[in-house]
PDBQT receptor file of N, H, CA, C and O in Angstrom, charges set to zero:
ATOM      1  N   UNK A   1      89.187 125.491  93.153  1.00  0.00    +0.000 N 
ATOM      2  CA  UNK A   1      89.815 124.533  94.194  1.00  0.00    +0.000 C 
ATOM      3  C   UNK A   1      91.008 124.303  94.685  1.00  0.00    +0.000 C 
ATOM      4  O   UNK A   1      91.914 124.626  93.917  1.00  0.00    +0.000 OA
ATOM      5  N   UNK A   2      91.366 123.815  95.794  1.00  0.00    +0.000 N 
ATOM      6  H   UNK A   2      90.630 123.552  96.418  1.00  0.00    +0.000 HD
ATOM      7  CA  UNK A   2      92.507 123.490  96.207  1.00  0.00    +0.000 C 
ATOM      8  C   UNK A   2      93.228 122.266  95.669  1.00  0.00    +0.000 C 
ATOM      9  O   UNK A   2      92.680 121.359  95.041  1.00  0.00    +0.000 OA
ATOM     10  N   UNK A   3      94.458 122.335  95.968  1.00  0.00    +0.000 N 
ATOM     11  H   UNK A   3      94.903 123.071  96.478  1.00  0.00    +0.000 HD
ATOM     12  CA  UNK A   3      95.275 120.948  95.232  1.00  0.00    +0.000 C 
ATOM     13  C   UNK A   3      94.614 119.862  95.900  1.00  0.00    +0.000 C 
ATOM     14  O   UNK A   3      94.307 118.908  95.186  1.00  0.00    +0.000 OA
ATOM     15  N   UNK A   4      94.319 119.807  97.171  1.00  0.00    +0.000 N 
ATOM     16  H   UNK A   4      94.569 120.583  97.751  1.00  0.00    +0.000 HD
ATOM     17  CA  UNK A   4      93.902 118.326  97.820  1.00  0.00    +0.000 C 
ATOM     18  C   UNK A   4      92.364 117.931  97.436  1.00  0.00    +0.000 C 
ATOM     19  O   UNK A   4      91.981 116.776  97.250  1.00  0.00    +0.000 OA
ATOM     20  N   UNK A   5      91.580 119.065  97.354  1.00  0.00    +0.000 N 
ATOM     21  H   UNK A   5      91.892 120.004  97.505  1.00  0.00    +0.000 HD
ATOM     22  CA  UNK A   5      90.008 118.870  96.687  1.00  0.00    +0.000 C 
ATOM     23  C   UNK A   5      90.307 118.435  94.847  1.00  0.00    +0.000 C 
ATOM     24  O   UNK A   5      89.636 117.574  94.279  1.00  0.00    +0.000 OA
ATOM     25  N   UNK A   6      91.228 119.090  94.278  1.00  0.00    +0.000 N 
ATOM     26  H   UNK A   6      91.773 119.790  94.739  1.00  0.00    +0.000 HD
ATOM     27  CA  UNK A   6      91.557 118.701  92.809  1.00  0.00    +0.000 C 
ATOM     28  C   UNK A   6      91.881 117.067  92.820  1.00  0.00    +0.000 C 
ATOM     29  O   UNK A   6      91.444 116.259  92.001  1.00  0.00    +0.000 OA
ATOM     30  N   UNK A   7      92.643 116.816  93.802  1.00  0.00    +0.000 N 
ATOM     31  H   UNK A   7      92.999 117.473  94.467  1.00  0.00    +0.000 HD
ATOM     32  CA  UNK A   7      93.383 115.477  93.771  1.00  0.00    +0.000 C 
ATOM     33  C   UNK A   7      92.410 114.382  94.227  1.00  0.00    +0.000 C 
ATOM     34  O   UNK A   7      92.503 113.227  93.812  1.00  0.00    +0.000 OA
ATOM     35  N   UNK A   8      91.329 114.850  95.230  1.00  0.00    +0.000 N 
ATOM     36  H   UNK A   8      91.253 115.789  95.567  1.00  0.00    +0.000 HD
ATOM     37  CA  UNK A   8      90.267 114.159  95.698  1.00  0.00    +0.000 C 
ATOM     38  C   UNK A   8      89.267 113.682  94.240  1.00  0.00    +0.000 C 
ATOM     39  O   UNK A   8      88.922 112.557  93.879  1.00  0.00    +0.000 OA
ATOM     40  N   UNK A   9      89.052 114.749  93.754  1.00  0.00    +0.000 N 
ATOM     41  H   UNK A   9      89.332 115.663  94.048  1.00  0.00    +0.000 HD
ATOM     42  CA  UNK A   9      88.323 114.778  92.522  1.00  0.00    +0.000 C 
ATOM     43  C   UNK A   9      88.875 113.818  91.434  1.00  0.00    +0.000 C 
ATOM     44  O   UNK A   9      88.138 113.088  90.770  1.00  0.00    +0.000 OA
ATOM     45  N   UNK A  10      90.206 113.869  91.301  1.00  0.00    +0.000 N 
ATOM     46  H   UNK A  10      90.804 114.462  91.841  1.00  0.00    +0.000 HD
ATOM     47  CA  UNK A  10      90.749 112.965  90.411  1.00  0.00    +0.000 C 
ATOM     48  C   UNK A  10      90.626 111.877  90.490  1.00  0.00    +0.000 C 
ATOM     49  O   UNK A  10      90.409 111.163  89.511  1.00  0.00    +0.000 OA
ATOM     50  N   UNK A  11      90.765 111.336  92.024  1.00  0.00    +0.000 N 
ATOM     51  H   UNK A  11      90.942 111.916  92.819  1.00  0.00    +0.000 HD
ATOM     52  CA  UNK A  11      90.674 109.846  92.673  1.00  0.00    +0.000 C 
ATOM     53  C   UNK A  11      89.417 109.295  92.416  1.00  0.00    +0.000 C 
ATOM     54  O   UNK A  11      89.282 108.162  91.955  1.00  0.00    +0.000 OA
ATOM     55  N   UNK A  12      88.170 110.298  92.784  1.00  0.00    +0.000 N 
ATOM     56  H   UNK A  12      88.280 111.219  93.159  1.00  0.00    +0.000 HD
ATOM     57  CA  UNK A  12      86.957 110.026  92.558  1.00  0.00    +0.000 C 
ATOM     58  C   UNK A  12      86.276 109.651  90.800  1.00  0.00    +0.000 C 
ATOM     59  O   UNK A  12      85.395 108.851  90.485  1.00  0.00    +0.000 OA
ATOM     60  N   UNK A  13      86.939 110.405  90.094  1.00  0.00    +0.000 N 
ATOM     61  H   UNK A  13      87.655 111.055  90.349  1.00  0.00    +0.000 HD
ATOM     62  CA  UNK A  13      86.763 110.051  88.679  1.00  0.00    +0.000 C 
ATOM     63  C   UNK A  13      87.432 108.772  88.383  1.00  0.00    +0.000 C 
ATOM     64  O   UNK A  13      86.733 107.986  87.744  1.00  0.00    +0.000 OA
ATOM     65  N   UNK A  14      88.837 108.301  88.752  1.00  0.00    +0.000 N 
ATOM     66  H   UNK A  14      89.405 108.940  89.271  1.00  0.00    +0.000 HD
ATOM     67  CA  UNK A  14      89.418 107.396  88.488  1.00  0.00    +0.000 C 
ATOM     68  C   UNK A  14      88.574 105.918  89.035  1.00  0.00    +0.000 C 
ATOM     69  O   UNK A  14      88.481 104.891  88.363  1.00  0.00    +0.000 OA
ATOM     70  N   UNK A  15      88.034 106.119  90.358  1.00  0.00    +0.000 N 
ATOM     71  H   UNK A  15      88.110 106.954  90.904  1.00  0.00    +0.000 HD
ATOM     72  CA  UNK A  15      87.121 105.021  90.524  1.00  0.00    +0.000 C 
ATOM     73  C   UNK A  15      85.732 104.839  89.800  1.00  0.00    +0.000 C 
ATOM     74  O   UNK A  15      85.203 103.748  89.590  1.00  0.00    +0.000 OA
ATOM     75  N   UNK A  16      85.289 105.905  89.495  1.00  0.00    +0.000 N 
ATOM     76  H   UNK A  16      85.719 106.792  89.666  1.00  0.00    +0.000 HD
ATOM     77  CA  UNK A  16      84.216 105.789  88.584  1.00  0.00    +0.000 C 
ATOM     78  C   UNK A  16      84.328 105.168  87.055  1.00  0.00    +0.000 C 
ATOM     79  O   UNK A  16      83.564 104.467  86.392  1.00  0.00    +0.000 OA
ATOM     80  N   UNK A  17      85.746 105.795  86.774  1.00  0.00    +0.000 N 
ATOM     81  H   UNK A  17      86.367 106.364  87.313  1.00  0.00    +0.000 HD
ATOM     82  CA  UNK A  17      85.961 105.261  85.195  1.00  0.00    +0.000 C 
ATOM     83  C   UNK A  17      86.194 103.840  85.402  1.00  0.00    +0.000 C 
ATOM     84  O   UNK A  17      85.955 103.126  84.428  1.00  0.00    +0.000 OA
ATOM     85  N   UNK A  18      86.607 103.282  86.457  1.00  0.00    +0.000 N 
ATOM     86  H   UNK A  18      86.802 103.862  87.248  1.00  0.00    +0.000 HD
ATOM     87  CA  UNK A  18      86.781 101.587  86.576  1.00  0.00    +0.000 C 
ATOM     88  C   UNK A  18      85.266 100.857  86.906  1.00  0.00    +0.000 C 
ATOM     89  O   UNK A  18      85.206  99.629  86.962  1.00  0.00    +0.000 OA
ATOM     90  N   UNK A  19      84.291 101.532  87.078  1.00  0.00    +0.000 N 
ATOM     91  H   UNK A  19      84.340 102.530  87.033  1.00  0.00    +0.000 HD
ATOM     92  CA  UNK A  19      82.794 101.216  87.281  1.00  0.00    +0.000 C 
ATOM     93  C   UNK A  19      82.419 100.646  86.126  1.00  0.00    +0.000 C 
ATOM     94  O   UNK A  19      82.467 101.495  85.236  1.00  0.00    +0.000 OA
ATOM     95  N   UNK A  20      82.085  99.653  85.748  1.00  0.00    +0.000 N 
ATOM     96  H   UNK A  20      82.046  98.963  86.471  1.00  0.00    +0.000 HD
ATOM     97  CA  UNK A  20      81.454  98.860  84.240  1.00  0.00    +0.000 C 
ATOM     98  C   UNK A  20      79.973  99.362  84.031  1.00  0.00    +0.000 C 
ATOM     99  O   UNK A  20      79.350  99.146  82.992  1.00  0.00    +0.000 OA
ATOM    100  N   UNK A  21      79.489 100.020  85.061  1.00  0.00    +0.000 N 
ATOM    101  H   UNK A  21      79.995 100.196  85.905  1.00  0.00    +0.000 HD
ATOM    102  CA  UNK A  21      78.222 100.853  84.980  1.00  0.00    +0.000 C 
ATOM    103  C   UNK A  21      78.056 101.917  84.217  1.00  0.00    +0.000 C 
ATOM    104  O   UNK A  21      76.989 102.185  83.665  1.00  0.00    +0.000 OA
ATOM    105  N   UNK A  22      79.545 102.889  84.097  1.00  0.00    +0.000 N 
ATOM    106  H   UNK A  22      80.411 102.672  84.545  1.00  0.00    +0.000 HD
ATOM    107  CA  UNK A  22      79.858 104.027  83.787  1.00  0.00    +0.000 C 
ATOM    108  C   UNK A  22      79.772 103.786  82.230  1.00  0.00    +0.000 C 
ATOM    109  O   UNK A  22      80.473 102.921  81.707  1.00  0.00    +0.000 OA
ATOM    110  N   UNK A  23      78.787 104.667  81.403  1.00  0.00    +0.000 N 
ATOM    111  H   UNK A  23      78.217 105.371  81.828  1.00  0.00    +0.000 HD
ATOM    112  CA  UNK A  23      78.684 104.417  80.266  1.00  0.00    +0.000 C 
ATOM    113  C   UNK A  23      79.836 105.223  79.398  1.00  0.00    +0.000 C 
ATOM    114  O   UNK A  23      80.738 105.869  79.932  1.00  0.00    +0.000 OA
ATOM    115  N   UNK A  24      79.636 105.061  77.783  1.00  0.00    +0.000 N 
ATOM    116  H   UNK A  24      78.904 104.537  77.349  1.00  0.00    +0.000 HD
ATOM    117  CA  UNK A  24      80.465 105.503  77.277  1.00  0.00    +0.000 C 
ATOM    118  C   UNK A  24      80.814 107.097  76.984  1.00  0.00    +0.000 C 
ATOM    119  O   UNK A  24      81.949 107.533  76.794  1.00  0.00    +0.000 OA
ATOM    120  N   UNK A  25      79.804 107.736  76.989  1.00  0.00    +0.000 N 
ATOM    121  H   UNK A  25      78.881 107.382  77.143  1.00  0.00    +0.000 HD
ATOM    122  CA  UNK A  25      79.731 109.136  77.238  1.00  0.00    +0.000 C 
ATOM    123  C   UNK A  25      80.082 110.115  78.493  1.00  0.00    +0.000 C 
ATOM    124  O   UNK A  25      80.673 111.194  78.526  1.00  0.00    +0.000 OA
ATOM    125  N   UNK A  26      79.431 109.244  79.607  1.00  0.00    +0.000 N 
ATOM    126  H   UNK A  26      78.950 108.367  79.580  1.00  0.00    +0.000 HD
ATOM    127  CA  UNK A  26      79.922 109.642  80.978  1.00  0.00    +0.000 C 
ATOM    128  C   UNK A  26      81.377 109.473  80.864  1.00  0.00    +0.000 C 
ATOM    129  O   UNK A  26      82.041 110.490  81.064  1.00  0.00    +0.000 OA
ATOM    130  N   UNK A  27      81.944 108.489  80.609  1.00  0.00    +0.000 N 
ATOM    131  H   UNK A  27      81.404 107.663  80.447  1.00  0.00    +0.000 HD
ATOM    132  CA  UNK A  27      83.603 108.011  80.541  1.00  0.00    +0.000 C 
ATOM    133  C   UNK A  27      84.169 109.043  79.928  1.00  0.00    +0.000 C 
ATOM    134  O   UNK A  27      84.915 109.821  80.521  1.00  0.00    +0.000 OA
ATOM    135  N   UNK A  28      83.849 109.148  78.620  1.00  0.00    +0.000 N 
ATOM    136  H   UNK A  28      83.243 108.516  78.138  1.00  0.00    +0.000 HD
ATOM    137  CA  UNK A  28      84.541 110.464  78.038  1.00  0.00    +0.000 C 
ATOM    138  C   UNK A  28      84.792 111.763  78.736  1.00  0.00    +0.000 C 
ATOM    139  O   UNK A  28      85.843 112.393  78.859  1.00  0.00    +0.000 OA
ATOM    140  N   UNK A  29      83.552 112.025  79.176  1.00  0.00    +0.000 N 
ATOM    141  H   UNK A  29      82.698 111.513  79.076  1.00  0.00    +0.000 HD
ATOM    142  CA  UNK A  29      83.513 113.307  79.802  1.00  0.00    +0.000 C 
ATOM    143  C   UNK A  29      84.274 113.108  81.194  1.00  0.00    +0.000 C 
ATOM    144  O   UNK A  29      85.165 113.931  81.409  1.00  0.00    +0.000 OA
ATOM    145  N   UNK A  30      84.088 112.298  82.002  1.00  0.00    +0.000 N 
ATOM    146  H   UNK A  30      83.365 111.630  81.827  1.00  0.00    +0.000 HD
ATOM    147  CA  UNK A  30      85.010 112.041  82.942  1.00  0.00    +0.000 C 
ATOM    148  C   UNK A  30      86.580 111.752  82.559  1.00  0.00    +0.000 C 
ATOM    149  O   UNK A  30      87.451 111.554  83.406  1.00  0.00    +0.000 OA
ATOM    150  N   UNK A  31      86.759 111.760  81.371  1.00  0.00    +0.000 N 
ATOM    151  H   UNK A  31      86.051 111.920  80.683  1.00  0.00    +0.000 HD
ATOM    152  CA  UNK A  31      88.324 111.319  80.995  1.00  0.00    +0.000 C 
ATOM    153  C   UNK A  31      88.922 112.713  80.767  1.00  0.00    +0.000 C 
ATOM    154  O   UNK A  31      90.055 112.958  81.183  1.00  0.00    +0.000 OA
ATOM    155  N   UNK A  32      88.072 113.792  80.006  1.00  0.00    +0.000 N 
ATOM    156  H   UNK A  32      87.152 113.593  79.668  1.00  0.00    +0.000 HD
ATOM    157  CA  UNK A  32      88.345 115.014  79.651  1.00  0.00    +0.000 C 
ATOM    158  C   UNK A  32      88.562 115.614  80.996  1.00  0.00    +0.000 C 
ATOM    159  O   UNK A  32      89.557 116.269  81.305  1.00  0.00    +0.000 OA
ATOM    160  N   UNK A  33      87.563 115.344  81.764  1.00  0.00    +0.000 N 
ATOM    161  H   UNK A  33      86.754 114.812  81.513  1.00  0.00    +0.000 HD
ATOM    162  CA  UNK A  33      87.587 116.312  83.135  1.00  0.00    +0.000 C 
ATOM    163  C   UNK A  33      89.069 115.921  84.047  1.00  0.00    +0.000 C 
ATOM    164  O   UNK A  33      89.665 116.731  84.757  1.00  0.00    +0.000 OA
ATOM    165  N   UNK A  34      89.449 114.555  83.833  1.00  0.00    +0.000 N 
ATOM    166  H   UNK A  34      88.964 113.898  83.257  1.00  0.00    +0.000 HD
ATOM    167  CA  UNK A  34      90.777 114.032  84.588  1.00  0.00    +0.000 C 
ATOM    168  C   UNK A  34      91.921 114.761  83.815  1.00  0.00    +0.000 C 
ATOM    169  O   UNK A  34      92.829 115.369  84.383  1.00  0.00    +0.000 OA
ATOM    170  N   UNK A  35      91.804 114.654  82.628  1.00  0.00    +0.000 N 
ATOM    171  H   UNK A  35      91.066 114.160  82.166  1.00  0.00    +0.000 HD
ATOM    172  CA  UNK A  35      92.733 115.266  81.728  1.00  0.00    +0.000 C 
ATOM    173  C   UNK A  35      93.246 116.600  82.328  1.00  0.00    +0.000 C 
ATOM    174  O   UNK A  35      94.413 116.808  82.662  1.00  0.00    +0.000 OA
ATOM    175  N   UNK A  36      92.108 117.566  82.427  1.00  0.00    +0.000 N 
ATOM    176  H   UNK A  36      91.160 117.397  82.156  1.00  0.00    +0.000 HD
ATOM    177  CA  UNK A  36      92.410 118.852  82.644  1.00  0.00    +0.000 C 
ATOM    178  C   UNK A  36      92.952 119.135  84.400  1.00  0.00    +0.000 C 
ATOM    179  O   UNK A  36      93.706 120.042  84.751  1.00  0.00    +0.000 OA
ATOM    180  N   UNK A  37      92.445 118.286  85.135  1.00  0.00    +0.000 N 
ATOM    181  H   UNK A  37      91.833 117.549  84.850  1.00  0.00    +0.000 HD
ATOM    182  CA  UNK A  37      92.890 117.966  86.393  1.00  0.00    +0.000 C 
ATOM    183  C   UNK A  37      94.258 117.717  86.465  1.00  0.00    +0.000 C 
ATOM    184  O   UNK A  37      94.997 118.442  87.131  1.00  0.00    +0.000 OA
ATOM    185  N   UNK A  38      94.650 116.775  85.849  1.00  0.00    +0.000 N 
ATOM    186  H   UNK A  38      94.050 116.186  85.308  1.00  0.00    +0.000 HD
ATOM    187  CA  UNK A  38      95.922 116.212  85.833  1.00  0.00    +0.000 C 
ATOM    188  C   UNK A  38      96.957 117.348  85.111  1.00  0.00    +0.000 C 
ATOM    189  O   UNK A  38      98.151 117.390  85.407  1.00  0.00    +0.000 OA
ATOM    190  N   UNK A  39      96.487 118.039  84.366  1.00  0.00    +0.000 N 
ATOM    191  H   UNK A  39      95.517 118.005  84.125  1.00  0.00    +0.000 HD
ATOM    192  CA  UNK A  39      97.369 118.987  83.758  1.00  0.00    +0.000 C 
ATOM    193  C   UNK A  39      97.699 120.250  85.070  1.00  0.00    +0.000 C 
ATOM    194  O   UNK A  39      98.788 120.756  85.340  1.00  0.00    +0.000 OA
ATOM    195  N   UNK A  40      96.421 120.497  85.686  1.00  0.00    +0.000 N 
ATOM    196  H   UNK A  40      95.536 120.086  85.466  1.00  0.00    +0.000 HD
ATOM    197  CA  UNK A  40      96.295 121.472  86.678  1.00  0.00    +0.000 C 
ATOM    198  C   UNK A  40      97.215 121.025  87.855  1.00  0.00    +0.000 C 
ATOM    199  O   UNK A  40      98.090 121.753  88.325  1.00  0.00    +0.000 OA
ATOM    200  N   UNK A  41      96.973 119.917  88.236  1.00  0.00    +0.000 N 
ATOM    201  H   UNK A  41      96.263 119.326  87.854  1.00  0.00    +0.000 HD
ATOM    202  CA  UNK A  41      98.071 119.404  89.164  1.00  0.00    +0.000 C 
ATOM    203  C   UNK A  41      99.677 119.460  89.167  1.00  0.00    +0.000 C 
ATOM    204  O   UNK A  41     100.522 119.888  89.953  1.00  0.00    +0.000 OA
ATOM    205  N   UNK A  42      99.694 118.882  88.026  1.00  0.00    +0.000 N 
ATOM    206  H   UNK A  42      99.008 118.535  87.388  1.00  0.00    +0.000 HD
ATOM    207  CA  UNK A  42     100.936 119.007  87.516  1.00  0.00    +0.000 C 
ATOM    208  C   UNK A  42     101.821 120.097  87.499  1.00  0.00    +0.000 C 
ATOM    209  O   UNK A  42     102.911 120.227  88.056  1.00  0.00    +0.000 OA
ATOM    210  N   UNK A  43     101.200 120.847  86.787  1.00  0.00    +0.000 N 
ATOM    211  H   UNK A  43     100.315 120.741  86.334  1.00  0.00    +0.000 HD
ATOM    212  CA  UNK A  43     101.653 122.617  86.984  1.00  0.00    +0.000 C 
ATOM    213  C   UNK A  43     101.786 122.976  88.410  1.00  0.00    +0.000 C 
ATOM    214  O   UNK A  43     102.827 123.546  88.735  1.00  0.00    +0.000 OA
ATOM    215  N   UNK A  44     100.841 122.718  89.367  1.00  0.00    +0.000 N 
ATOM    216  H   UNK A  44      99.995 122.254  89.103  1.00  0.00    +0.000 HD
ATOM    217  CA  UNK A  44     100.914 123.093  90.671  1.00  0.00    +0.000 C 
ATOM    218  C   UNK A  44     102.304 122.447  91.383  1.00  0.00    +0.000 C 
ATOM    219  O   UNK A  44     103.170 123.104  91.960  1.00  0.00    +0.000 OA
ATOM    220  N   UNK A  45     102.286 121.199  91.217  1.00  0.00    +0.000 N 
ATOM    221  H   UNK A  45     101.583 120.665  90.749  1.00  0.00    +0.000 HD
ATOM    222  CA  UNK A  45     103.694 120.443  91.561  1.00  0.00    +0.000 C 
ATOM    223  C   UNK A  45     104.725 121.191  91.106  1.00  0.00    +0.000 C 
ATOM    224  O   UNK A  45     105.546 121.617  91.918  1.00  0.00    +0.000 OA
ATOM    225  N   UNK A  46     104.850 121.479  89.691  1.00  0.00    +0.000 N 
ATOM    226  H   UNK A  46     104.182 121.132  89.032  1.00  0.00    +0.000 HD
ATOM    227  CA  UNK A  46     106.186 122.103  89.263  1.00  0.00    +0.000 C 
ATOM    228  C   UNK A  46     106.516 123.350  90.027  1.00  0.00    +0.000 C 
ATOM    229  O   UNK A  46     107.657 123.689  90.341  1.00  0.00    +0.000 OA
ATOM    230  N   UNK A  47     105.323 124.051  90.318  1.00  0.00    +0.000 N 
ATOM    231  H   UNK A  47     104.396 123.775  90.063  1.00  0.00    +0.000 HD
ATOM    232  CA  UNK A  47     105.612 125.465  90.999  1.00  0.00    +0.000 C 
ATOM    233  C   UNK A  47     105.892 125.169  92.252  1.00  0.00    +0.000 C 
ATOM    234  O   UNK A  47     106.331 126.076  92.959  1.00  0.00    +0.000 OA
ATOM    235  N   UNK A  48     105.753 124.173  92.672  1.00  0.00    +0.000 N 
ATOM    236  H   UNK A  48     105.396 123.437  92.097  1.00  0.00    +0.000 HD
ATOM    237  CA  UNK A  48     106.193 123.963  94.214  1.00  0.00    +0.000 C 
ATOM    238  C   UNK A  48     107.621 123.738  94.133  1.00  0.00    +0.000 C 
ATOM    239  O   UNK A  48     108.460 124.241  94.880  1.00  0.00    +0.000 OA
ATOM    240  N   UNK A  49     107.891 122.738  92.921  1.00  0.00    +0.000 N 
ATOM    241  H   UNK A  49     107.210 122.329  92.314  1.00  0.00    +0.000 HD
ATOM    242  CA  UNK A  49     109.063 122.360  93.100  1.00  0.00    +0.000 C 
ATOM    243  C   UNK A  49     110.138 123.619  92.722  1.00  0.00    +0.000 C 
ATOM    244  O   UNK A  49     111.167 123.788  93.375  1.00  0.00    +0.000 OA
ATOM    245  N   UNK A  50     109.847 124.270  91.853  1.00  0.00    +0.000 N 
ATOM    246  H   UNK A  50     109.011 124.132  91.322  1.00  0.00    +0.000 HD
ATOM    247  CA  UNK A  50     110.603 125.449  91.688  1.00  0.00    +0.000 C 
ATOM    248  C   UNK A  50     110.945 126.412  92.943  1.00  0.00    +0.000 C 
ATOM    249  O   UNK A  50     112.032 126.945  93.167  1.00  0.00    +0.000 OA
ATOM    250  N   UNK A  51     109.794 126.507  93.683  1.00  0.00    +0.000 N 
ATOM    251  H   UNK A  51     108.911 126.075  93.500  1.00  0.00    +0.000 HD
ATOM    252  CA  UNK A  51     109.680 127.229  95.163  1.00  0.00    +0.000 C 
ATOM    253  C   UNK A  51     110.436 126.776  96.072  1.00  0.00    +0.000 C 
ATOM    254  O   UNK A  51     110.979 127.554  96.857  1.00  0.00    +0.000 OA
ATOM    255  N   UNK A  52     110.641 125.286  96.154  1.00  0.00    +0.000 N 
ATOM    256  H   UNK A  52     110.201 124.653  95.516  1.00  0.00    +0.000 HD
ATOM    257  CA  UNK A  52     111.427 124.555  97.144  1.00  0.00    +0.000 C 
ATOM    258  C   UNK A  52     113.096 124.681  96.554  1.00  0.00    +0.000 C 
ATOM    259  O   UNK A  52     114.042 124.887  97.316  1.00  0.00    +0.000 OA
ATOM    260  N   UNK A  53     113.209 124.541  95.318  1.00  0.00    +0.000 N 
ATOM    261  H   UNK A  53     112.441 124.374  94.699  1.00  0.00    +0.000 HD
ATOM    262  CA  UNK A  53     114.707 124.914  95.022  1.00  0.00    +0.000 C 
ATOM    263  C   UNK A  53     115.187 126.145  95.084  1.00  0.00    +0.000 C 
ATOM    264  O   UNK A  53     116.388 126.392  94.970  1.00  0.00    +0.000 OA
ATOM    265  N   UNK A  54     114.139 127.161  95.299  1.00  0.00    +0.000 N 
ATOM    266  H   UNK A  54     113.164 126.960  95.391  1.00  0.00    +0.000 HD
ATOM    267  CA  UNK A  54     114.628 128.734  95.512  1.00  0.00    +0.000 C 
ATOM    268  C   UNK A  54     115.230 129.052  96.914  1.00  0.00    +0.000 C 
ATOM    269  O   UNK A  54     116.036 129.948  97.164  1.00  0.00    +0.000 OA
ATOM    270  N   UNK A  55     114.558 127.936  97.993  1.00  0.00    +0.000 N 
ATOM    271  H   UNK A  55     113.902 127.209  97.791  1.00  0.00    +0.000 HD
ATOM    272  CA  UNK A  55     115.180 128.088  99.278  1.00  0.00    +0.000 C 
ATOM    273  C   UNK A  55     116.465 127.595  99.218  1.00  0.00    +0.000 C 
ATOM    274  O   UNK A  55     116.699 126.537  98.634  1.00  0.00    +0.000 OA
ATOM    275  N   UNK A  56     117.297 128.225  99.742  1.00  0.00    +0.000 N 
ATOM    276  H   UNK A  56     117.107 129.085 100.216  1.00  0.00    +0.000 HD
ATOM    277  CA  UNK A  56     118.820 127.889  99.846  1.00  0.00    +0.000 C 
ATOM    278  C   UNK A  56     118.966 127.407 101.051  1.00  0.00    +0.000 C 
ATOM    279  O   UNK A  56     118.055 127.417 101.879  1.00  0.00    +0.000 OA
ATOM    280  N   UNK A  57     120.440 126.812 101.322  1.00  0.00    +0.000 N 
ATOM    281  H   UNK A  57     121.180 126.803 100.650  1.00  0.00    +0.000 HD
ATOM    282  CA  UNK A  57     120.611 126.004 102.470  1.00  0.00    +0.000 C 
ATOM    283  C   UNK A  57     120.606 126.555 103.858  1.00  0.00    +0.000 C 
ATOM    284  O   UNK A  57     120.632 125.835 104.857  1.00  0.00    +0.000 OA
ATOM    285  N   UNK A  58     120.572 127.845 103.882  1.00  0.00    +0.000 N 
ATOM    286  H   UNK A  58     120.551 128.430 103.072  1.00  0.00    +0.000 HD
ATOM    287  CA  UNK A  58     120.796 128.428 104.911  1.00  0.00    +0.000 C 
ATOM    288  C   UNK A  58     119.213 129.046 105.447  1.00  0.00    +0.000 C 
ATOM    289  O   UNK A  58     118.927 129.705 106.446  1.00  0.00    +0.000 OA
ATOM    290  N   UNK A  59     118.427 128.569 104.418  1.00  0.00    +0.000 N 
ATOM    291  H   UNK A  59     118.659 128.033 103.606  1.00  0.00    +0.000 HD
ATOM    292  CA  UNK A  59     116.926 129.156 104.612  1.00  0.00    +0.000 C 
ATOM    293  C   UNK A  59     116.056 130.182 104.404  1.00  0.00    +0.000 C 
ATOM    294  O   UNK A  59     114.878 130.480 104.599  1.00  0.00    +0.000 OA
ATOM    295  N   UNK A  60     117.478 130.796 103.747  1.00  0.00    +0.000 N 
ATOM    296  H   UNK A  60     118.436 130.554 103.588  1.00  0.00    +0.000 HD
ATOM    297  CA  UNK A  60     116.771 132.170 103.066  1.00  0.00    +0.000 C 
ATOM    298  C   UNK A  60     116.232 131.674 101.530  1.00  0.00    +0.000 C 
ATOM    299  O   UNK A  60     116.664 130.719 100.886  1.00  0.00    +0.000 OA
ATOM    300  N   UNK A  61     115.091 132.676 101.124  1.00  0.00    +0.000 N 
ATOM    301  H   UNK A  61     114.739 133.452 101.648  1.00  0.00    +0.000 HD
ATOM    302  CA  UNK A  61     114.725 132.312  99.749  1.00  0.00    +0.000 C 
ATOM    303  C   UNK A  61     115.329 133.339  98.841  1.00  0.00    +0.000 C 
ATOM    304  O   UNK A  61     115.293 134.558  99.008  1.00  0.00    +0.000 OA
ATOM    305  N   UNK A  62     115.994 132.557  97.672  1.00  0.00    +0.000 N 
ATOM    306  H   UNK A  62     116.023 131.567  97.536  1.00  0.00    +0.000 HD
ATOM    307  CA  UNK A  62     116.620 133.281  96.946  1.00  0.00    +0.000 C 
ATOM    308  C   UNK A  62     115.686 133.796  95.580  1.00  0.00    +0.000 C 
ATOM    309  O   UNK A  62     114.536 133.400  95.391  1.00  0.00    +0.000 OA
ATOM    310  N   UNK A  63     116.358 134.686  94.738  1.00  0.00    +0.000 N 
ATOM    311  H   UNK A  63     117.292 135.008  94.892  1.00  0.00    +0.000 HD
ATOM    312  CA  UNK A  63     115.643 135.364  93.591  1.00  0.00    +0.000 C 
ATOM    313  C   UNK A  63     115.292 134.232  92.746  1.00  0.00    +0.000 C 
ATOM    314  O   UNK A  63     116.149 133.448  92.338  1.00  0.00    +0.000 OA
ATOM    315  N   UNK A  64     114.040 134.126  92.471  1.00  0.00    +0.000 N 
ATOM    316  H   UNK A  64     113.344 134.763  92.802  1.00  0.00    +0.000 HD
ATOM    317  CA  UNK A  64     113.426 133.178  91.607  1.00  0.00    +0.000 C 
ATOM    318  C   UNK A  64     113.378 133.680  90.055  1.00  0.00    +0.000 C 
ATOM    319  O   UNK A  64     112.780 134.736  89.853  1.00  0.00    +0.000 OA
ATOM    320  N   UNK A  65     113.856 133.128  89.149  1.00  0.00    +0.000 N 
ATOM    321  H   UNK A  65     114.342 132.270  89.313  1.00  0.00    +0.000 HD
ATOM    322  CA  UNK A  65     113.785 133.641  87.616  1.00  0.00    +0.000 C 
ATOM    323  C   UNK A  65     112.884 132.643  87.037  1.00  0.00    +0.000 C 
ATOM    324  O   UNK A  65     112.915 131.428  87.234  1.00  0.00    +0.000 OA
ATOM    325  N   UNK A  66     111.837 133.507  86.074  1.00  0.00    +0.000 N 
ATOM    326  H   UNK A  66     111.812 134.494  85.913  1.00  0.00    +0.000 HD
ATOM    327  CA  UNK A  66     111.014 132.789  85.477  1.00  0.00    +0.000 C 
ATOM    328  C   UNK A  66     111.863 131.826  84.404  1.00  0.00    +0.000 C 
ATOM    329  O   UNK A  66     112.929 132.148  83.879  1.00  0.00    +0.000 OA
ATOM    330  N   UNK A  67     111.091 130.479  84.186  1.00  0.00    +0.000 N 
ATOM    331  H   UNK A  67     110.225 130.218  84.612  1.00  0.00    +0.000 HD
ATOM    332  CA  UNK A  67     111.536 129.533  83.289  1.00  0.00    +0.000 C 
ATOM    333  C   UNK A  67     110.952 129.921  81.810  1.00  0.00    +0.000 C 
ATOM    334  O   UNK A  67     109.801 130.352  81.749  1.00  0.00    +0.000 OA
ATOM    335  N   UNK A  68     111.497 129.817  80.972  1.00  0.00    +0.000 N 
ATOM    336  H   UNK A  68     112.433 129.466  81.022  1.00  0.00    +0.000 HD
ATOM    337  CA  UNK A  68     110.880 130.180  79.603  1.00  0.00    +0.000 C 
ATOM    338  C   UNK A  68     111.040 128.540  78.806  1.00  0.00    +0.000 C 
ATOM    339  O   UNK A  68     110.651 128.376  77.650  1.00  0.00    +0.000 OA
TER     340      UNK A  68
């Protein structure tokens, strides 16, 4: 899935978790899915941040080093 569709799914899960009609088992399953999506989205944003930082002031792309 794309970043945008993952974010939309996370928003949908959030709304469903707020619904009092959502049962405990479904809530737990949704929470687990939301946690995995959150991790994936955070990693994507970190990657984008590193790529943006790699762009120098003159617009050229500098060599990126892997962070360990």
